[in-house]
C-alpha positions as CSV (number, residue, x, y, z in Angstrom):
1,M,-15.4,-8.4,-22.7
2,E,-13.0,-6.8,-19.9
3,K,-13.0,-3.3,-20.0
4,Y,-9.6,-1.1,-19.7
5,L,-8.7,2.7,-17.9
6,Y,-6.2,4.6,-19.9
7,F,-3.9,7.0,-18.1
8,M,-1.2,9.0,-19.4
9,E,0.7,12.2,-17.7
10,Q,2.8,13.2,-20.0
11,T,1.7,16.9,-21.9
12,D,4.7,16.0,-24.5
13,G,3.3,12.7,-26.0
14,E,6.7,11.2,-25.2
15,F,6.8,8.0,-23.4
16,D,10.0,8.4,-22.4
17,A,9.9,7.9,-18.2
18,A,8.4,4.8,-16.4
19,Q,4.9,4.9,-16.0
20,D,4.2,8.1,-18.4
21,A,1.1,6.0,-18.9
22,V,-0.4,2.9,-17.6
23,M,-3.6,1.2,-18.6
24,Y,-5.6,-0.8,-16.2
25,P,-7.9,-3.5,-16.4
26,A,-11.6,-2.2,-15.0
27,S,-11.2,-5.2,-12.5
28,S,-8.0,-4.1,-11.3
29,F,-9.4,-0.5,-9.9
30,K,-10.2,-0.4,-6.2
31,G,-12.0,2.7,-5.5
32,F,-11.1,6.5,-5.1
33,S,-10.5,8.5,-1.8
34,A,-10.3,11.8,-1.5
35,S,-6.6,13.5,-1.3
36,G,-7.5,16.1,1.6
37,T,-7.5,18.9,-1.0
38,T,-10.5,20.2,-3.0
39,T,-9.0,19.6,-6.7
40,T,-7.5,16.1,-6.6
41,L,-9.4,12.7,-6.8
42,L,-7.0,9.6,-5.9
43,L,-8.2,6.5,-7.9
44,H,-6.6,2.9,-6.5
45,F,-5.6,-0.1,-8.3
46,H,-4.2,-3.5,-7.6
47,G,-0.1,-3.1,-8.5
48,I,0.8,-3.6,-12.1
49,L,4.5,-4.8,-11.4
50,G,4.3,-7.7,-9.5
51,Q,4.4,-7.2,-5.7
52,D,2.3,-8.7,-3.2
53,E,-1.7,-8.4,-2.8
54,D,-2.2,-5.4,-0.4
55,A,0.3,-3.0,-2.7
56,H,-1.5,-1.1,-5.1
57,D,-0.9,1.8,-7.6
58,V,-2.7,5.3,-7.4
59,V,-3.4,7.7,-10.2
60,T,-4.1,11.0,-9.1
61,L,-6.6,13.5,-11.2
62,T,-6.6,17.2,-10.7
63,I,-9.8,18.4,-11.0
64,T,-12.7,21.2,-10.9
65,E,-12.7,22.4,-7.1
66,N,-15.0,20.0,-5.2
67,K,-16.6,18.2,-8.1
68,Q,-14.8,14.9,-6.6
69,K,-18.8,13.3,-6.6
70,E,-19.5,14.3,-10.1
71,V,-16.0,13.1,-11.2
72,M,-16.7,9.7,-9.6
73,T,-19.9,8.8,-10.8
74,A,-18.9,9.6,-14.6
75,I,-16.0,7.5,-14.3
76,A,-18.3,4.6,-12.3
77,Q,-20.9,5.2,-15.5
78,A,-17.9,4.8,-18.2
79,I,-16.9,1.6,-16.0
80,T,-20.6,0.3,-15.9
81,G,-21.3,1.3,-19.3
82,A,-24.0,3.3,-18.2
83,K,-22.7,5.9,-20.1
84,S,-21.1,6.8,-23.5
85,P,-20.0,2.9,-24.0
86,H,-16.8,2.0,-25.3
87,S,-16.9,-0.2,-27.9
88,D,-12.9,-1.0,-28.2
89,G,-12.9,-1.5,-24.4
90,V,-11.1,0.9,-23.9
91,I,-11.8,3.6,-21.3
92,V,-9.5,7.1,-21.6
93,V,-10.1,8.6,-18.0
94,A,-6.9,11.1,-18.3
95,D,-4.8,11.7,-21.7
96,D,-2.7,14.6,-20.9
97,T,-1.3,14.6,-24.1
98,N,-4.2,15.0,-26.2
99,S,-6.2,16.5,-23.7
100,V,-8.9,13.9,-23.6
101,Y,-10.4,13.1,-20.3
102,A,-13.5,10.7,-19.4
103,D,-15.9,13.8,-17.5
104,S,-14.8,17.6,-18.4
105,R,-14.4,18.1,-15.0
106,I,-10.7,16.4,-14.9
107,T,-8.1,18.8,-16.3
108,A,-4.8,16.0,-15.2
109,C,-3.4,12.9,-13.9
110,A,-0.5,11.8,-12.5
111,I,0.6,8.0,-11.8
112,A,2.5,6.4,-9.1
113,A,2.7,3.1,-10.0
114,T,4.4,0.8,-7.1
115,A,8.0,0.0,-7.1
116,V,9.3,-3.7,-6.9
117,D,11.0,-4.6,-3.8
């Protein structure tokens, strides 16, 4: 069964703007990268808005300072099922509305889905 990664960037619970929330199949996850700050981590995904294969979306996680490796490990473990299997197939990585995160070192997220040209 395919797993899905859920992100919600709004703290008010309203789905009132484009990409307030997204859910990516785990198979579209391309990897992590450092962002150049000590409190953020970037997650890269294949684009969800129908672009060419080189396009990608980015979810920026705000995290505890200098804990990128620990957060990457926790998310990878959630995806592979090595830690806390998700029987419904949905892994909440960052839900700012409900303050639910895949790891206690995640404190917020921002979603940047690429636009269709």
